[in-house]
Structure formats: C-alpha cells, structure tokens
C-alpha positions in Angstrom: 0.0 0.1 0.2 2.8 2.4 0.7 4.6 1.7 -2.5 1.3 2.3 -4.5 0.9 5.8 -3.0 4.6 6.9 -3.4 4.8 6.1 -7.3 1.0 7.0 -8.1 0.8 10.3 -6.2 1.4 13.9 -8.1 2.7 16.8 -6.2 -0.2 19.1 -5.4 1.5 22.6 -6.5 2.0 20.9 -9.8 -1.8 19.6 -10.4 -2.9 23.2 -9.5 -0.6 24.6 -12.1 -1.6 22.2 -14.6 -5.7 23.1 -13.9 -5.0 26.6 -13.9 -3.4 26.6 -17.4 -6.2 24.1 -18.8 -9.0 26.8 -17.6 -7.1 29.7 -18.8 -6.6 28.1 -22.1 -10.3 27.2 -22.5 -11.4 30.7 -21.3 -9.2 31.9 -23.8 -10.9 29.9 -26.7 -14.2 30.5 -25.4 -13.8 34.3 -25.3 -12.1 34.4 -29.0 -14.9 32.4 -30.2 -17.4 34.7 -28.5 -15.2 37.9 -29.9 -15.4 36.3 -33.3 -19.1 35.8 -33.3 -19.6 39.4 -32.2 -17.4 40.7 -35.2 -14.9 42.0 -32.8 -12.0 41.9 -30.4 -11.6 42.9 -26.9 -9.2 46.1 -27.9 -11.4 47.0 -31.1 -11.7 47.2 -34.6 -8.8 47.9 -37.0 -9.6 50.8 -39.3 -7.6 52.1 -42.4 -8.6 55.6 -43.7 -7.7 56.8 -46.7 -7.8 60.6 -47.1 -6.5 62.7 -50.0 -3.2 60.6 -50.5 -2.9 60.2 -46.6 -3.2 57.0 -44.7 -4.6 57.0 -41.2 -4.7 53.6 -39.0 -7.0 53.7 -35.7 -8.2 50.8 -33.2 -12.1 51.7 -32.2 -14.9 50.2 -31.0 -17.0 52.3 -33.2 -20.2 50.4 -34.6 -20.6 52.7 -37.4 -18.4 54.3 -40.1 -19.7 58.0 -38.8 -18.5 57.3 -35.3 -15.3 55.5 -36.4 -14.3 59.0 -38.3 -15.4 61.0 -35.4 -12.8 58.6 -33.4 -10.2 59.6 -35.7 -10.8 63.5 -35.7 -11.9 63.8 -39.6 -14.4 66.3 -40.5 -16.3 66.1 -43.7 -18.2 68.5 -46.2 -21.6 67.8 -47.5 -20.3 67.1 -50.7 -17.7 64.8 -49.6 -18.4 61.1 -50.6 -17.5 58.1 -48.2 -17.0 54.5 -48.9 -18.5 52.8 -47.4 -21.4 55.0 -46.4 -21.1 56.9 -43.4 -24.3 55.4 -42.2 -22.6 51.7 -42.8 -22.7 49.4 -39.5 -19.3 48.1 -38.9 -19.5 44.2 -38.2 -16.2 43.0 -39.2 -12.7 43.0 -37.3 -10.8 45.7 -39.9 -11.9 48.0 -42.6 -11.0 50.4 -45.4 -12.5 53.8 -45.4 -12.0 55.8 -48.3 -12.8 59.5 -48.3 -13.1 61.5 -51.7 -12.8 65.0 -51.1 -15.1 67.6 -53.0 -13.3 70.1 -55.0 -14.4 73.1 -57.0 -14.9 72.2 -60.7 -16.1 74.5 -63.7 -18.5 72.7 -66.0 -19.1 74.4 -69.3 -21.7 73.3 -71.2 -21.6 75.0 -74.3 -22.2 78.8 -73.6 -23.1 78.1 -69.8 -20.8 78.1 -67.3 -21.3 76.9 -63.5 -18.9 75.9 -60.5 -19.8 73.0 -58.6 -18.2 71.4 -55.6 -17.7 67.7 -56.3 -16.1 64.5 -55.1 -16.4 62.5 -58.3 -13.5 62.0 -60.6 -15.1 60.8 -64.1 -16.9 63.1 -66.6 -20.1 61.4 -66.3 -20.6 61.3 -62.6 -19.5 65.2 -62.6 -22.2 66.2 -65.4 -24.6 64.2 -63.2 -23.6 65.9 -60.1 -24.3 69.0 -61.7 -27.9 68.2 -63.1 -26.5 67.8 -66.5 -27.9 64.5 -68.6 -25.5 63.4 -71.3 -26.0 61.5 -74.4 -23.7 59.0 -75.6 -22.8 61.2 -78.4 -21.9 64.0 -76.2 -18.2 64.4 -75.8 -16.6 65.5 -72.6 -13.1 67.0 -71.8 -11.5 66.9 -68.6 -8.3 69.5 -68.2 -7.5 72.0 -66.0 -8.7 75.4 -66.2 -7.2 78.1 -68.1 -7.6 80.8 -65.2 -7.5 79.2 -61.9 -7.5 82.7 -60.0 -10.4 84.3 -61.6 -12.3 80.9 -62.1 -11.3 79.6 -58.2 -11.1 76.0 -59.7 -8.5 73.9 -61.1 -10.3 71.6 -63.2 -12.8 72.2 -65.9 -15.1 69.8 -67.7 -16.0 70.8 -71.2 -19.2 69.3 -72.8 -19.4 69.1 -76.3 -22.9 68.3 -77.3 -24.2 66.0 -80.3 -26.4 67.8 -82.7 -29.8 66.4 -82.2 -32.2 65.3 -85.1 -34.9 62.7 -85.9 -34.2 59.6 -87.5 -37.3 58.0 -89.4 -35.8 54.5 -90.0 -38.4 52.4 -92.0 -41.1 54.0 -90.7 -39.4 53.9 -86.8 -39.2 57.6 -85.5 -36.3 57.9 -83.3 -34.7 61.0 -81.6 -30.9 60.8 -82.5 -27.7 62.4 -81.7 -24.5 62.9 -83.8 -21.2 64.5 -83.8 -21.2 64.2 -87.8 -20.8 67.1 -90.0 -23.0 65.5 -93.0 -25.7 62.9 -93.5 -23.2 60.5 -95.2 -20.9 60.8 -91.9 -23.9 60.1 -89.8 -25.1 56.8 -91.5 -21.5 55.7 -91.3 -21.1 56.4 -87.6 -24.3 54.5 -86.8 -23.4 51.6 -88.9 -26.6 52.4 -91.2 -25.7 50.7 -94.7 -28.7 51.4 -97.5 -29.7 48.5 -99.2 -30.3 48.9 -103.4 -34.4 49.1 -102.5 -33.5 51.7 -100.1 -34.4 55.6 -100.8 -32.7 58.4 -98.5 -35.2 61.5 -98.1 -32.3 64.3 -98.7 -29.0 64.0 -100.3 -26.3 62.5 -98.2 -24.2 65.3 -98.8 -26.5 67.7 -96.9 -24.8 69.1 -93.3 -26.5 67.8 -90.4 -28.2 70.6 -88.5 -30.3 71.0 -85.4 -33.6 69.8 -85.4 -33.5 68.1 -89.1 -35.2 65.0 -90.2 -33.3 62.0 -91.9 -35.7 59.1 -93.4 -34.9 56.0 -94.7 -37.4 54.3 -96.6 -37.6 51.0 -98.6 -39.4 50.8 -101.8 -42.5 48.1 -102.1 -44.6 46.8 -99.3 -43.5 47.0 -96.1 -44.7 47.2 -92.3 -44.2 49.7 -89.5 -45.3 49.9 -86.4 -46.0 52.9 -84.4 -47.0 54.0 -80.8 -50.0 56.1 -80.5 -52.1 57.6 -78.1 -55.6 56.6 -77.0 -57.3 59.6 -75.9 -59.2 59.5 -72.6 -62.9 59.5 -72.1 -64.7 62.5 -69.9 -67.4 61.7 -67.5 -69.5 65.0 -66.7 -71.3 64.7 -63.5 -73.9 67.6 -63.1 -74.3 69.6 -60.1 -77.2 71.3 -59.4 -75.8 73.6 -56.5 -73.2 74.8 -58.9 -74.0 77.7 -61.5 -74.1 76.9 -65.2 -70.3 77.5 -66.3 -68.5 76.3 -63.5 -66.3 73.2 -63.9 -63.9 71.1 -61.8 -61.8 68.4 -62.8 -62.4 65.8 -59.9 -60.0 63.2 -61.2 -57.6 63.9 -64.3 -57.7 61.6 -67.0 -54.6 60.0 -68.9 -54.2 59.1 -72.2 -53.7 55.2 -73.0 -51.2 53.7 -75.5 -51.7 51.6 -78.3 -48.9 49.9 -80.8 -50.3 50.0 -84.0 -48.8 48.1 -87.1 -49.6 49.2 -90.8 -48.8 47.7 -94.2 -47.4 50.5 -96.1 -46.2 50.7 -99.5 -43.3 52.9 -100.6 -42.1 54.4 -103.8 -38.9 56.8 -104.1 -39.3 57.6 -100.5 -43.2 58.5 -100.8 -45.8 56.6 -99.1 -48.6 55.7 -101.7 -50.7 53.4 -99.2 -51.3 52.8 -95.9 -53.2 49.9 -94.1 -53.6 48.9 -90.3 -53.1 45.4 -89.8 -52.9 45.2 -86.1 -53.4 47.4 -82.8 -52.6 46.5 -79.4 -53.3 48.4 -76.3 -50.3 48.7 -74.3 -51.7 50.9 -71.5 -55.4 51.5 -71.1 -56.6 55.3 -70.8 -57.9 56.4 -67.8 -61.1 58.5 -67.9 -61.6 62.0 -66.6 -64.3 62.7 -64.2 -65.5 66.5 -64.4 -68.1 68.2 -62.1 -70.3 70.6 -64.1 -72.5 73.4 -63.0 -76.2 72.8 -63.8 -78.0 75.2 -61.5 -80.1 77.6 -63.7 -80.0 81.3 -62.6 -83.5 82.6 -62.3 -84.5 86.2 -63.2 -87.9 87.5 -61.9 -90.4 89.1 -64.5 -93.2 87.7 -67.1 -93.1 88.5 -70.7 -95.5 91.3 -70.5 -93.2 92.9 -68.1 -90.2 92.2 -70.2 -92.0 93.4 -73.2 -92.9 96.6 -71.5 -89.3 97.2 -70.1 -87.9 96.8 -73.6 -90.3 99.8 -74.7 -92.1 97.4 -77.0 -95.6 99.0 -78.3 -96.7 96.8 -81.1 -97.9 93.9 -78.9 -99.7 91.9 -81.6 -97.1 91.4 -84.1 -94.2 91.2 -81.1 -96.5 88.7 -79.5 -96.9 86.7 -82.6 -93.0 86.7 -83.5 -92.2 86.0 -79.7 -94.5 83.1 -79.6 -93.1 81.8 -83.1 -89.5 81.7 -81.9 -89.6 80.3 -78.4 -93.1 80.8 -76.5 -91.1 83.6 -74.4 -89.0 81.1 -72.7 -85.5 82.6 -71.8 -83.8 79.3 -71.5 -84.8 78.2 -75.1 -82.2 76.3 -77.0 -82.5 74.8 -80.7 -81.1 71.3 -80.3 -80.4 71.6 -84.2 -79.0 74.8 -84.7 -77.9 76.2 -81.1 -80.0 79.1 -81.2 -80.9 80.4 -77.7 -83.1 82.6 -75.9 -86.6 84.5 -76.4 -85.2 85.6 -79.6 -83.1 82.5 -80.9 -80.1 84.7 -81.2 -77.5 82.4 -83.4 -75.0 82.1 -82.1 -76.2 82.4 -78.9 -73.1 84.8 -77.7 -74.1 87.6 -79.8 -77.3 88.7 -77.6 -74.7 89.0 -74.7 -77.4 87.9 -71.9 -77.5 85.0 -69.7 -79.6 82.1 -70.1 -82.9 82.9 -68.3 -82.9 86.5 -68.2 -85.8 87.8 -70.2 -85.4 91.2 -69.4 -82.2 91.4 -71.2 -83.1 89.0 -74.0 -86.1 91.2 -74.6 -84.1 94.4 -75.0 -81.8 92.6 -77.6 -84.4 91.0 -79.5 -86.1 94.5 -79.7 -82.9 96.1 -80.7 -82.2 93.4 -83.5 -86.1 93.6 -84.9 -86.2 97.6 -85.2 -82.3 97.7 -86.3 -83.0 95.2 -88.9 -86.6 95.6 -90.0 -87.6 98.9 -88.8 -90.6 97.5 -87.0 -92.4 94.4 -85.5 -94.8 94.4 -88.2 -91.9 94.2 -90.9 -90.2 91.5 -88.9 -93.3 89.4 -88.3 -94.6 89.8 -91.8 -90.9 88.4 -93.3 -91.3 85.5 -91.0 -94.6 84.6 -92.1 -93.5 84.6 -95.5 -89.9 82.9 -95.2 -90.4 80.9 -91.9 -87.6 83.1 -90.2 -86.5 86.4 -89.2 
C-alpha cells in the first residue's frame, strides 16, 4: 500500500498549475469564439482611413463609419463622398474607409458655365452631380482651368454636345444625336447601310443641322409599327348646386397607348398607301371625371313685363313673333342649330345675355328687330313669308 501511494501521487502544486493552465486555455478559446461571433475583439476594430493620399490607422470600438471617423477626428464636407457609406454599420474586425473630398470644378456646357463642388473624378459623374444629362454621342473633356485665379477652380469639364435630329428608319421615328458633319458621315458612324431598294429622304452630302429629319425608306410593301395615344374619355357629373359655367376636374384623365402596325407601300421615299393590320393596347386610358355646374340662374318678371321694359308697343306683332321663336322662354335652346333665348339668337353669344334673363333678351330682340326690319310688323311679315326673321 505504501509503495502504491508513493509512485502514483502527483505533487499538489504541479496539479494546481496544470488545472489553472487548462482553465485559462479553455477560457481564451471561448472568449476568442465569442469575439469572433460578435465581429470584434476586446481591443476594438482596425480601421484604415484613406484621405487625400494620407493613410491613418486607428483601433476603435465604433460600430458605424460615422463614429469611426469621429474617433479619428476627421471632419467631412456635405459634398464629400465616403465608401462605405457614412451610415453603414461596422461588424467585421477590420475595414478600409475611402474619403473622396469635394473640390471646385468648372462645368462648361456650351456657353453656360457653372462652378460646383464635387467629389467625383469621372466626367459622367461630375455632369450628373451638376444636374446635366449626357447622351452617348456627347463628348466630354476634363482639363486644368485656364485661369485658376478668376475661376476659383483647378479643373474644368467641357461638354461638346452632339447635334439632335430625328431619324426615321423604315417608319420607326427615333430622336437621335450625332457629332457627324454630314448625313453620309452620320450613317457611317451609326453603321446604317443603305440597301439597293432603300431611299434616303435627302442628299447624303447635306450638312447635319439641329432639328432636321432624316428618313430612310425601302421601296415596295413593308410593315411599320407606331406607338399612338389613346385619348381618355370624359365623364361629366352635373351639380345642380353649382352655377352653369362651373367646371372642376375631380379626377384627371390620362391617355393610354397602343401599338399600331401598318402595311405601307413606298416608292422613291413617298408613301403610296397605308393599311392598318394590327393594333395592340399597351396602356389603357383613364377617364377624366369633371363636375359641371347645372344650376339655372333664375330672373324675375313675366313676358309682358319684359316687353314693357324693352319699350315694345306693337304687342300684336311682337307676341306673334316671340311665340313663334321661343314661346317667350328665356332658357330655350334649339337642339339642331344651337340658337337660344327668347329671340333665338345665333350664335347665342351675340345677344350678350345670360340664359334665363328675359329682361336682357327681350331688349336685345327689340333692338335686333328695329335695327334690321324697322318695325315689329315688318319682322313678323318676313317671318310669315320665309319662316324665319
């Protein structure tokens, strides 16, 4: 028993040391695993910042790009650009942050010159930042400014705009742009090759000018497809609480669009005939809803009162003619001709009276009768013979 204990026992100090080292190692591994899962280590993240050729390395526990830049005491201008974005969250152990500083650039678009602050390096991005659209055919040049003192910028973007024109290629109308000087040069740059049956609308040596139209047609029968609008319908809702003449668009209408294919016969660039062979609706139109006033304005008085106010004394002939025309109805409208009012004025606007205003209409009719016929008797006689006055 004594021998067994002597050879099997391990000194207590050594045993404690081994246990402590084992626990420490396991703890280190576990902590390392937790840090890796968390996306950071106990000291922080390693951030490398590139700013105008300078490189700065910091160790930070910041969890966004913005906070990392604050930790590095780096200030930004509103026009500066940062990659990754300033709001991006940091989750990995290390990052590279690139700062592109805004600088003044003169943008010369033809005769228009403007100075902008931009962080972009390429012509298309600078033009976009300046709110300018570029076509593929436009030419751009980035170069040092000629007078940095007066311009206040060291770089200039010059835009040489292509000439806009309309190209009709076998019936397809397309807005086009070119730097070419002549029609022939334009066709070459756009890889358009005329076939033996093709016709050019103008001579190929003609110079390209803004707004011109160049058409290419093929002789014989062919099909062309055009996009055409579908006009929207209008629904009018009468509102008796609104005066006549009131109009309000409650729901604006929008035109639809359809694709129409025609069979066209051409000869020497001239269209001889056209026949629709197919029509496909691409977008349905949306009807417009309008509120229309339908309230009829009322005026006081009677036919005899209106006649008296107009100074009519030949009551017999006046009554005959007035009854024949409208039965003394100041709201009367002839459905076929559009003549209106007591005297059936045509056009209605020439009497300069409102519908329903018998007093005004009677005075106009009296003035018309006396001015044209000299008397109500003569006007009534003419009406009996001819059916009109």
